[in-house]
N, C-alpha and C positions, 0 to 999 in steps of 0.2 A: 717820258719823264727824264729830266736831266740827272746826271750822276751827282752823287753827294760826296764831297771830299771830307776828310777828317777836319773837324772844326773845334779846336780846344776852347773851353770856357774856364775862366777862373773858378777855383774849386768851391770854397765854403764861405761862410759869413765872415771868417777871418782867414786870410790867406797865409799868415806867417805862423811859425811854430809857437806852441804854448808850453809853459813849464808843467812838470808833473803835478797833478792835483792830489793833495793829501786829504784823507777823510779822518773822521774821529774814531774809526774802527781799528783797534789794534790787531796785530797779526794773530794773537791768541784769543780773540773775542769768541764767545760762544754763539753759534748761529742758532736761528730759530729751530731748525730741525734737531739740534743737539740738546735743547732745553728739555728737562724732564717734566716740566709742568706747563706745557703749552706756551702761552705768550708771556707768562710772568716768571721772572728769575727767582731762584731760591734766595732767601735771606741768608747772610753769612752765618756760619756756625760758630764763629768766634769774632771777637771785636778788634782783631788786628787791623792795622791800616791797610795792608794788602787785601785782606778779605773784603773790607768795606769798599775799597777802590774797585775791585773786580765786580762787586754787586752794583756799584754806581754805573759802571759802563754798561752792564747788562740791563739795568733799569732804563737808561737813556735810549738804548737801541731796541728794546722790546717792542714788538709791533703795536701792542695795545696797552693802554693804562688799565688798572683794575683796582678794586677796593683793597686787595692784598698788597699791591704795590704802594698805594697811598699809606697803608698802615705801616709797612716797613720803612717808608720814608719818614713818617712821624717818629719812629723809634730810632732811626740811625742818623737823620739829618736835623739841623737846627732851623727853627722857624725864624723869619725875619720880622721887622716892624710892620710890614704891609702884607706879606704873604706867609702862609704856613709852609711847612716842609714839603707837602705834596705840591703846592703851587709853585714853589721854587724849582722842584724837580721837573715840573711840566714845562718850564721855560727852557731848560736844557734839552728836553725831549723835542720840543718844537724847533729849537735851533739846529739840532742834529738832522731832522728831516728837511728843514729849509736848505741846509747845505747840500743834501743829496738831490733835492729838486733843482737847486741852482746848477749842479753838475749836469743833470739831464737837459736843462734849458740850454746849456753850453753845447751839448752834443746834438740836440735836436731842435734848433731854432726854427727851421721850416715847418716841422711837425707842429710846434707850438703855434706858429702863424696860421697853419691850416685849420687847427682845431679850435683856436681861441684860448684865451688865458685860463678861464675857469675849467674848461674840459681838459686842457692839458695838465693843469695842476691835479685834477682828480685822477687822470691817467698815471701821473708820476707817483702819487700816493699809493695807488693800487700796485704799481710796479715795485715800489719799495717794500711793500708788505710781502709780495710774492717772491721777490729776489733781493733779500736784505744784503747790505754791504758786508763783505767778509774778508776784506783786505785793507791794508793801510793806504794803498793807492786807489784812486777813483778812475784811473784811465780805462779800466775794463768794466766799470760798474754798469754802464748802459748797454752792454752787449746783447742782452736778451730782449730788447725793446721790440724789434720787429716780430719776433715770435709771440711776445705778450700781446701786441696789437692784433695779431692774426687769431690767437686762440683764447685769450682770457679777458681782454679789455672790452667793456660795454661801449662800443663805438658805432656810430652811424655808417661810417665809411671804413670798415675794418680793413679790407684788402688794400685800399689806397693808402691808408695810414701805415700798414705793414711795408708796402713798397717804398714809401717815402722814408721810413725809418731805416730800411735796408740801405738806401742810398746814403743817408747821413752817417750811418755807422761805417760804411766803407770809407768815407772821408776821414773819420776818426782813426780807423785802422791804418790807412795809408799815411796819415799824419805822423803816427808813431812807429811806422815800419822801419826796420833796419834795411838799408840799401847796401848791398855788397857789389859784386861786379855787374856790369851791364854790357850788352852787346854794342860795339861801336860800328859806325858806318864802314870804317876801314876793314874791320874783321869780317863784316858781311860781304864786302867786295872782294875779299881774298879767297872766298870759297870757290873751288873749281866747279865749273858748270856741271860736270858729270857727278858731283857729290850732292847736288842740291836735292835730288829726289829722296835721299836717305837722311837729310839734315833734320834735326830736331831743334826747336827754339823754346826752351823752358821760360816760363814767365819770370819777370823781375819781382823783387820783394815788395816794391811800392806801386803795384798795379792791381786793380780788382776789376773783374768783368761781371756785369750784372744784367739780368733780363728781368723785365717787369711786365705786369699786366696793365699798367697805367703809364702815361707819359710823365713820370714824376720828375725827370730831369728838367723838362720844360717848366713844370710848376716851380721847381727849385730856382730856376733862373728868374721866373716872374717874382718869386719871393724876394730875391735880391734887389729887384727894382721897386719893391713895395706895392705891387699890384694886388688888389683884394682878390681872394678866392672866388671862383664862380662855379656853378653846378657842372659846367663842362669839364672842369679840372678833375672831377671824380669819375668820369666816364672811362670805361675799359677801352684801352687802345695799346696793344703790345709795343714795347720799346726796349732798347738795350743801350747801356751806357758803360763806358770805361772810366774809372776813377784812378788817377795816378799822381805822382809827385815828381817834379824835376827840381833838383837842388832844394830850395826852401819854399817852393810854391806848389799848391794843390791845383789840380785841373780836373775837369770833367769833359768827356768827349762822347757825343751821341754817335751811335753806331747803326748803320744800315743792317738789314738781315744778313747780307753777304759778309760784311765786316765782322759781325758778331759770330757767325758760323765759322769763319776762318780762324779767328782768335781762339774760340772755344776749342777747336780741334787741336791747335798748336799747344795751348795751355794744358790740354789733357795728355800731352806727351806723344802725339802722333807725328809721324814724319811729314815733311812738306809735301812729298808725293801723295801720301794717303790723304792729307788735308785737301789738296786740290781735287782729288777724286770725290771727297765728301761734298765739295761745292757743287759738283756736277749733278749729284743725286739728291741733295738735300735742299735745293733752292728752286724757285721758279725760273723759267728760262730767262726772264728779264733780269733777275737778281744775279744769276750765274753769268750773264753777259756783262753786267756791271763789274763783277769781280774780275773777269778776264781783261777788261779794258783798264782797270785801275789798280790791280793788285800791287804793282811795283810802287806806285805813288803812295799807297797805304803803308807799305812796308817801310819806305823811307821816313814817313811821319812817325810810325810806331817805334822804329829804332831810335830816332832822335829823341823821342819821349821816354825812352828807357823801358819799353814794354817787355823786353827780353833780357834775361840774365846772361845769355851767351849762346853759343851754337855747339851742338853735339853731333859729330859726324859718325858716331858709332864705332 
């Protein structure tokens, strides 16, 4: 088998930065767990504007409608010429959830493509109920999707969906990551040879290393070219991918077992000497030989991509 070199691929459905996304959830909103009466908010104890506004926010964001909620709406809100008070409230409740689903579509376009529109919308509605929005910003709202797919969602391809969600969330995280210092080629070249064995290379802020049970990066690349999903896409086949950002562009890089093992060891804080020893005992002879032949090529690519924040010589 010929050696594989690092091959960057453009990152997400949109490769440029996006603005912060605002939700309709205020910072002081009462979460589902904090409500004293299950899914239905308490009616205000007084008729002040503030009390009614706080009830209105809770009524919009409550996971489920109820007869009590409709009755409170009839007492506190005005009916219109075509809809009663409960019907008017229902429009706001629908719009609030539609905004959250829109956010999840933005974060997980490939997952939506894999599952289909109806299944993905059902997944999102279940996610919103299990993980209600609790902050004014929606940038972190979808962070539990991989776990939700793996543990709670009624999906036919649960593990595949969880792997794909993990990849797409890594793209979101890297998109919003703060990038501080990064190791330069000049700094790498200035390290004395006798110091290399004790050198540590901590990861940069805008890089994520992921291992999967399925080849989800290949599926993501196919999604970008509008190829329809096939049964083979859901077959277990271990893979590893690095997600990272250079300047204002997202990238994905497939990793061989040797590449992934090397990076995992360095990102865990091990010295370069200890990492090279790990390669010798943790890989097949073929993979270890590949690493020996190509490690310097890999390092040059990873340094240029900003994988490392710097070098620590102890």
